[in-house]
C-alpha positions in Angstrom: 0.1 0.0 -0.1 2.8 2.2 0.6 4.4 1.6 -2.7 1.3 2.6 -4.3 0.9 5.8 -2.5 4.5 6.8 -2.9 4.1 6.2 -6.8 0.8 8.3 -6.6 2.6 11.1 -5.0 5.5 10.7 -7.2 3.6 10.8 -10.5 1.4 14.1 -9.3 4.8 15.8 -8.2 6.2 14.9 -11.9 2.5 16.4 -13.5 2.9 19.4 -11.4 6.4 20.4 -12.4 6.1 19.4 -16.3 4.6 22.7 -17.9 1.7 22.5 -20.2 2.2 21.6 -23.8 1.0 23.9 -26.8 -1.2 21.9 -29.2 -0.7 22.9 -32.5 2.2 24.0 -35.1 2.3 27.3 -34.1 4.3 28.2 -31.0 3.3 32.1 -31.0 -0.3 33.2 -30.1 -0.6 35.8 -32.8 1.4 34.2 -35.8 0.1 35.5 -39.3 0.6 32.0 -40.9 -2.0 30.7 -38.4 -4.4 33.5 -39.1 -4.1 32.7 -43.0 -4.5 28.8 -42.1 -7.7 29.8 -40.0 -9.0 32.0 -42.8 -8.4 29.2 -45.6 -10.4 26.9 -43.3 -13.1 29.2 -43.1 -13.4 29.8 -46.9 -13.2 25.8 -47.6 -15.9 25.6 -45.0 -18.1 28.2 -46.9 -17.5 26.6 -50.3 -18.5 23.2 -48.9 -21.8 24.7 -47.9 -22.4 26.3 -51.1 -21.4 23.0 -53.3 -23.6 21.0 -51.0 -26.6 23.2 -51.7 -25.8 23.1 -55.3 -25.5 19.5 -55.3 -29.1 19.2 -53.6 -30.4 21.6 -56.3 -28.8 19.7 -59.3 -30.1 16.6 -58.2 -33.6 17.8 -57.6 -33.4 19.2 -61.0 -32.1 16.0 -62.6 -35.0 14.2 -61.0 -37.4 16.7 -62.1 -36.0 16.4 -65.5 -36.3 12.5 -65.5 -40.0 12.8 -64.4 -40.9 15.2 -67.2 -39.2 12.8 -69.7 -41.5 9.9 -68.3 -44.8 12.0 -68.5 -43.6 13.2 -72.0 -43.1 9.8 -73.2 -46.1 8.4 -71.5 -48.2 11.4 -73.3 -46.5 10.9 -76.7 -47.1 7.3 -76.8 -50.9 8.2 -75.9 -51.2 10.9 -78.3 -50.0 8.2 -81.2 -52.1 5.4 -80.2 -55.1 8.0 -80.3 -53.9 9.0 -83.7 -53.7 5.8 -85.2 -57.0 4.2 -84.6 -58.7 7.1 -86.4 -59.5 6.3 -90.1 
């Protein structure tokens, strides 16, 4: 039991003496390349949102065109049959 407590005390002392680690690529808080990276990420996010909305619109238009093609084909077939039977 004493060994476990001694080990815990050593671990706590070591963690208290280690300086906090800065996660990321940049050391300075106001790095111009970091600002540029954040700006580019925001632009890419906006472009992705625009592309996603455009792909939804294009998909809906594509489905509408297929439906119109089917309806037009059905109407054309019906009209052709109607005119073939007339003398």
